[in-house]
N, C-alpha and C positions, 0 to 999 in steps of 0.2 A: 431377810427382808419381810419377817414376820408382820414387823410394825407396820408395813406397808399394805399387805394383803390379808391378814387373819380377820382384822375388823376395819371395813371402810367406812366413809360416810355414808349415813341413814338416806336412803330416796324414796319421796314418797309419802301420805300420809294417810291416814284411816278415812273410810267413808263415813261420815255421820250422816243422821237422817235429815237434815235442814239440807245439806248438800246433795244429797240423795234425790229429794223433792225439787232443787233448783235444776238438777241435771234431766229431770222429763221433758225438756226441750218444748213448750209449749202445749202439752200433755201427751206428746208421742210417747209410749211404752216402748223406750230404746231397746229394754230386753227383749220383748216378744218379737219386735222387729228383727233384729239379728237371728235370732233363733228361729224365724219361720224362713229367713232367706239362706241358713245351713239348713234348715229341712229340705227345702227346695235341692238344693245340692247334694244332700244325702241320698235324695230320691235317684240323681242323674246317675250317681256311684252305683247305688243298687241295681240300674239297669244294664250298668257294664257286667255285674258280677252276674248277673242272670242270663248274660248274652249266651247264646248257643244251646247244647243238650242240658238237661238236668243235671244236677247232682248225683240225683238215684240212678239214672240211666247209666253215667258213667262208671258208679260203684259196681252196677249190675254187672259191666264188663269185666270187674276184676281190677278196676284201675281206680286211683285216686285222681281227685280235680287238682289245677295248680293251686287252689286256694288250700286244699286239704294238708299239700306238700308243703307248702309255705308256713303253714299252723303249726305242722310237725317240726320243722326245719328250723325255724327262728325260735330265739328267746323268748319266752312270755311277756309281753308287756314293751318288747322293744321294737316292732315293725313299725316303720314310717312309710306310708305307699307315697308314690311320687308317679306323675303322667296316668293316674285312673282314667280320666277324663279326655287325654289327649288323643284327639281324631281329627289331625288338619287337613286331611282331604275327605270329610264327611262318609266315612263308608259305612253303608247299608248295617253294618254287624254294630255298629257302635263303639267301636275299637279298633285300635292298631295289632291286636291280637296277642301282645305280650304287658306280662304283670311285673312292675318292678316297684325297688325301694331302697330305704337303710333300713338294716337290721342286725342284730347281734346274733352270732351262730357259736356256741361254747365259748360264750362270754368274749369275742372279739367281733367288731364290727365289719360289716361288708356290705357293697351294694350286690343285690338278690334279683334277678331277674328270670323269669320264666314263660313258656309258653303255654296260652290258654287251650286246652287239650278240648275244653267242650267247643270252641269254634272251629269247625272244619279242621279239627284234631291240630291245631297248631297252626294252622298256614300262614303263609307270607301274605300279608296286606299293605296295602298303600299307607305309607306313613309311620310304618312300622320299621324300617331302617334308622330314620330319624329318632325313634324313640330310643332304639338300641344306642345310636351314637350318644346321647344323652347319659345314658347309662355307663357305658364306657369313658366319656368325658368325666364323670363324677368319680368312677374309680381310680383314673388319672388321676386327678386334682386332690383327692384326699390320700392317695395314693395305698389304699386298702384293697383286699382281693374282690373279684367280680364272680361270684358264684350263678350258673346256670342249673335252670332245670329244662333240658333240652327235650319238645316233644312237639317235632314240627314236620308235619307232612308234605312240605314245600311249598308252591306256592298258588295264588289264586288267579289260574293261567289266562283268563278270560279279562284280566286287570293290570296285564305284563306291564304296558307302558308306562304304568302309573308308579312303577317301583324298582322296576330291572336295572335300567340304565341312570345315567348321571354318577356324580363325584359324590352324593351323598345316597346314593342306591342303594338297594340289598346286598352287593357286594363289600360295599364298606365295613361293616364289622367285621369281616374276617380279617382284612388289614391291622384294622383297631384292636383285635385280639392280638395279632403278631406284635403290633405296637406294643402293648399293656407288658407282654412276655419280655421284650428288649429292654424294658424299662423295670424289671424284675417285680411287676405288678402280677401277683398270681391269678390265673382263671381256671377254675374248676366247673365241672360241667357232670350234673346226673343226668344220664340220659335214658328218655323212656321211651315207648313206641315205635312207630315205624317214620324213618327219617331219610327220605331221599333227595336227591340234587341239592338244593339249597339247604336243607334239613342236613344232609351229610355232612356239609361243611360246616354248619353250625355245632354239628356233633364233634368232628374233628381238630375245629381250629382255639378250642382250649388245651390248654396246657396237662391238666390230669382228668382222665374220664373215668366214671363211674358207671356203670353200666347194669340195666335191671335185665334178667335173663331172656325175657322176650322183645328186646329192643334190637334195631337194628340202624347202621349209617351207611349210606351207600353213595357212589356217584348218579346212580340210576335208580330210580324205582321200577316196581311191576308195570306200570302204565308206560314207562318210558320205553322198559326194555321190550315189552310187547310190540310195541309199533317200531321197532329198529330198522324194518326195512319195507317200508309202503310201497303199493305200485304207484303213488303219486298221488291218488285218487280212492275211494273207499266203495265198495261194491259187496256181494252177498259175500262171496267167498272171500274176501278181506277179512270181513265183520265176522265169519265162522272161526277163521285161523287167530283172531284177536283175542276170541273169547277162551278157544284152548291156551294159549299162552297166557292169558291173565289169571286163569284158574290157577296154571302152574306156578307162577311166580307169587299169586296171592299165597299158597298154601306154604309158599318157601321162600321168601323176598330173599335179594340178595344184599351182603354186609351183615350177616347174621351175628350172633357171639360165638358160632364157631368159627366164622371165618376172623374176626378181628378181636378174638380173645384167644384163640387156640392159633392161629395162623399169623394175622400179622401182629399182634400184640399191641394193637390200639389201646384197646381197654385195659387199662390196667386192674380193676376190679369188676368182679360180675356176681349181683344178688339174685337170690331167690325169690323176697321179697321188695315189692315197693320202697316199705319203710327203710329196709339196709341201704340203699343207695343214701338216703337221707342220713342215715347213722353213721357211713362212709365219710360223708362231706362234713359231717360234725368232729368226728375225728381227726380229719385232716385239718381242720380249721383250729382245733386245739393248740396246734403246733406254729400257726402261721407267725411270721415277725412281728412284734410288737413291744411297745416299753409297757412296763407297770403304770397304771393310773400315778402312781405314789410320784414317777419321777416327773411329772409336769403340772401336778396338783398344787399350787399356792395355798390350800385351805382345804379343809374339809367341807364336803357337800351341805349344801342347808338350802332349804325351800324358800320362796320367797315369805316374808312375813306377812304380805296380804294375800287373798284369794284369786285365784286366776279367774274366778267366776266374775270378780265385780269387774272386768273387762266390758261385760258385757253392757256395763252402766255408764263406763268410762268412755268407750269409743263408740260416737255417733254415727248412725247408716247413714244419715243424710251428710255428702261430700261439704258443704257449706257450713257448718255448725263447728265450732270452735272446742277444742280439748287440749288437754295437758298430756303432753307424750310422754314427758318424766313419770307420770302415775302409771301408763302403760308399763315402761319398762320397770318400774317399780314390784309389778306385781308377776313376772316374768325372769328376774336375775336373783341369784343366791341372795339369802338374806335381807333382800331389799337392800342392798349396799352400792356403793360406786365411786370412782374417783374421776371428777370431770375436768377434762381438758379445757384452759383458756375460757370460762363458764362467761367471764363478761364482753368476749370479742365472738361478732358473728354469731347474733344471739337467735336468728332462724334456725341453727343448726346445734342441735346436742352431740360432744362428742365424748368418749369418756369410756375406761376402763372398769368392766363388770366382771362376775365371776358366774360362770354355768358348771353345774356339778364339781364345784371346786376349781375348775380350769379357769383361768384369764383369757379373757377375750374384748376386742375393742370394741365399742357399740355407736354408732351414727345414727341418728334420727332426725327428721325435723319437726321442729316446733311450730305452733298454730298461734293463731291471733295477733294484735296489735302488737309494733315492736316498739312503742314510744317515742318522743321527740327526738327528732333530730338522726334519724337511722332510716334508710341508709345516709350514710357520711355525705355522699357524693349527690344526693339529689334534692329537689325540694317537693317530693310527695312523702309520703309516709308509709313505712315499709309493713308489710305484712307477711306473718307466718307462712310456711309452705312455701315460697318462692325463695329462690337465693339471691344473695347478695354480694358484695365483693370481700366483705370481712369472711363471711360463712364458706366464701369458696376457698380463700387462702387457708382458714382453718381447717378445712378437710385435706387440703392438701398436706400440710403440716402432721395432720395426726395419722394418715394413712403411712406415710414416710416412715413416721416413726415406729408403727406398727410393725411395717415390714423389717426395720432394722431389728426388732426386739424379737420378731418370729410371731408376734399373736395373730393369731384368726381374726377376723372382723365380720360382724353382722350389722348388716345395713336393714333401718327400718326407713320406708318411702311413704310420706305422704305429701306429695311435692305438685304443685299448680304451675311450676316450671322456673326459668332463669329470669332475672329481670331483662325489661326491653327497654330501647328507645336509644338515642343519641347518648344522655347521661349516661346511660349502662356501657356503650361502645366505649366512653370515653375511658370507664373506670374497669374497663379491659376485662369484662366479663366473658365474654369469647375467647380469649386466650387462655383466662382461669379455668374455664368449664374444662377445655383439651387439656392443660396442665393436670387438672384432676385427673382424668384419663389416663395420662401417663404417669402419675403418682401410683395410681391403682395397678398399673401393669408392671412395674419396676418392683413392687413389694414383693411378688411369688410367693403370698400366702393364702390359705384358701377364705374365701369368703361366701357368706349367703345373705339373700337378701327376702325382708318380708314388706310387700306393697301392704301396709295398714289399709288403705283406702287409695289415694290419687298416686298415679304415676305416670306424668307429662311430660313432653316435649323432651328436648334435651338434658333435663333434669334427671328422668327416666333413666338417661344412658349413663349421665357422669356418677350417679349416687350408687354406683354397684351393680348396676343393671346388666343382663346375662349377655346383651347385644354388645354392650362394649368394653366388655373386657374378657380375659380367659381364665380369670381365677374364680367365678361364680361358679361355686358346685352348684344350689339350685334356689330357685326364686318360688317362695310360697305367696299365697293369696289369701285373704279373708272375705268374707259375704259380703264386706263394703268395698272390695277392689274396684277401682275402675285403672284401665290402663289404653292411653292414647296418645298420638301426636300432639294433640290439642282438644280442648273441651268442644262438645258437637257445635255450640252456639258460635264461637269464635272461628271454627272451621267453615261454617256457613257464611260468616262475614268475610273469611278472606277469600272466599270462592264466588261469593256472588256483591260484594260490594260495587264494584265497578259495574257489573251489569246493572244495579240500579242506578246509577247515575247515569247510564248510556239509555235504560228508559225513560227515567225521568226526563230529562232534555229530549229525547223525541216524542214525549208529550203521550206515552202510551203508559197502558195501566200498570201498575207495580205487583198485582196480586199474584201472576204468576210465579214470580220472582221471588216473592214472599213465601209461596206456596211450596218451593223446591228449598229455600233456603229451612223450613222448618221441617222436610221429609230429612235432610241431610241430617240436621242436628237431632232425631229421632233414628236415623240409621247410626249415626256415632254412638249414641246412647247404648244401643244394643249389642253395638260391634264392641264395646267397651267393657262389659258386666263381667262376673265372677264366671259362669260357666262358659262363656264365648273364649275368656281370656286361657282356660285349661285347655279345652278342645283344640286353639289353635297355638298352642304350645307359647304362650305370653307368659303366664307363668307354669311352673312345674307340679302345683298341687293345689288345691283348695282346700285350707285347713280350719276346721273350728278353732274358734280363739281360745277355747277351754284345752287345746291339743298344742297349740304353739309350744310350749316351752319343752314338749317330747322331742318335738324337730331341734331344737336348740340343742337340746342334750345330744341326740342323735350325732348331730352335725360337730358339736366340739369336741365329742369325743373321738369321733372319727379323725378327726384335724389332729386330734393329739396322739393316735394311737401309734404312727410309724411317718412321723414326720421326716422330710428329705434335709431338712436343717434345724440347729436349735439355737437360741440364745440362753445359757445358764440365768437365773432369776437373778443372781446378784449381779450380772454383769446390764441388766435393763438400765434405757436409758430415760425410757417414756416415763415411770412412777415417779421418778426423781426431778423430773421437768415439771411433773403437776404438784408435788409438794414443793420444790421450790428450793 
């Protein structure tokens, strides 16, 4: 299959000075606008990293912070953080108190997650269990190890109603760890600090435990043990008794290394130094099941022919401005090469095979702009890119089905304003074709990732690899230009208030109060669709700078091919042959 993959068709073209001047869009400096937006996002990320005690204070205790542990553990240049801004219940701490992402350890990809020991010694906070579920789901979807850095002081007890109950609550990660073990996905844990109650289960639920000499895990901690037999109320005598017991258990908390290494044997390894725990994890990761990259690579890895920095000129921050999606893709994929699937059909959608780090991937994206006379073929109005029509939906159904057949991971690039609407669209079966695409995606059983370049709107956001409508989405990325909403704010205002306008007009009443309500709703929609809001509420898993997007593509693709559950030999693939004809 060398003739298919080693040299594909060139994609994209060089940016020349005249073209750059044309892309300034009415004098706007798009590069500066995007970089300024990314700077705001970086500041929000820095606030999360600064949460809690200072690094100096943690180090003065003889401990490393979670950030320092990650830096030591992960192979240089391979850390791709996820969920940094995730804070769906708006905790005062500004975080869910776990840090996670994709990274390599000893050359093997893993999902890595750790408690932030700078914030309440790594306590459970509202929204944390949902964050953990996203990490366990990612490990399950990619079939790669989950590596924990456990340092969990228990729960933020005054807010127990926000995380303790429900089917996706704080107990869920423990059965998810059991599920991963049953699927043969290793869960490793490096354990630090005091881990009582839920923290104890965080420590014991992984498969192999690597412990620091000063750590402990226990069903109950000092505070719980001290208060095991209260009178039912508190008085001076009770307080004095609690003080005495708390001092006793603080100096010698339950579940120490002496118990769980010498007696129970739960701790498989114990280390004198904090870095020793991380070295132990590194040593184990060397022997994790994985295919050598040569097993799946279709060509030697290549950088794109064009600079990724040019995307700052190519992708307009303004959502209504048009750009060439093919030029964006050319700055992300190996050698700026591709094999396009059905290029003359469904012109609003790009579908094709590309290479990332030498591995084959399927890429799907929205094209923008006027689609030409006579398209869509079922309508008497012109088609515009970003919207989905009959042919585009059929093409995506075909393409993802063939990717599933050939076991090729899929990368989606979204910039969509929705699916075409109206009676003509209904007659063209767009409703059924959208649901058919969800079915087609689900039957592939191959890993997928999504980048929302700008707009993710309405049902089109679901059907184009959106995380809410399939189980194969490993993670979703946003950019500084991302907007995600069920519809545009102005459209939502019309849908909500149009009938009210008619009613007020017929009654002879002034329209100004309704108009103000419409403008207010449009403003709220705008604010609640912006990148930082999307990251905090989980609409995306991370907001990523344009210059860093390829790093995530490399991480996703390498992880997807590291230990796949099923394979298609290259010489048995049908999709490349269908493309070539």
